[in-house]
Phi, psi and omega in degrees: 000127177240137177225130181212155176233118176260135180234122174258124182241129184263131171272136184244145174282329179262214185246011184277152182251134173213122179226127183230135178226156180228130180255113183286334182286342174253303177195127180264184185293345176266003182085011180291127178263175182305323181295330182261000185297335179300329181278000182301324180301326180284321184297320185256084179279333182266077183207164174207161180272155176298141180217127183298340182262000180232119174268157176297149171231164180296339176295341179282347184262090189251359184283161174289144180298126180228063188283136176283331181215161177299335181282349181294128182258323184202163175220134175253127177244111180216169180190161177266137177217165171215155175220151179233156174263159175280133181239163175280159181304130178092348178263151182279130179286152173272129179240118181251126179249138184214163180237119186240139173255128182258106186292324183281352176253347179263140184213165176213143174287145183303325182271007183244015183280064180260148180299322181297323178289319178298319178298320177296316179296322177301323178300322177298314181294321179293321176298321178299321178293320178303315182281338170296317178294322177297318179296317177302315180299315182292323179288328178298331179270001186283136176269106184280001181270005179285155185301315183250070185302313183296322179298318180290321176299317179294325177297314179297314179302312181297319179299312180293318181297323177296319176297318179299312180299318179297320180292320178297319179293321177296319178301313179298313184294311186289329178269359186049052179060034177087001182271343177267095189297318177298320178291322178298317178297318179300315180294317179301316178295317181296314179297317179301318180291327178289336180276349181289000000 
């Protein structure tokens, strides 16, 4: 069973807001339903996991420009996911939680490859890692011996994902999509301290 949430967040040159998300456990942007979600790992070959020693570069943004507005400069598509193995009755399942950046869905305009915009996009990916860790923590405390394990896992996942989405929206709003430099610095420092 694979469950993932991809979130594409647009950096804007202006002040307009655009936030788009796709839920793979219900239906993703390709029409994949829960029954086909297991194949998601195969569909997205151009992706990588968050790594504390690797920052995003503009080379990671390989997608076609899919701007919601003319003011859109870049979009980061990343998401929290988890997968479990099938276990025999009475054995504890292995639950793997991960944070993925999707290169073919993330894009940047040629004239917008500024370090300040890249730093803002890194903040989106770092926020995703913070909530990936929160999901790992909550799942670590999870009792997998309950009768409807997947339903409870999905409840926990949805709860963390809702917190994550609200935080991403606050980041966009308070930094004005990375254009409010004092707020961007405050958020960068706050995110950095949460990742320690």
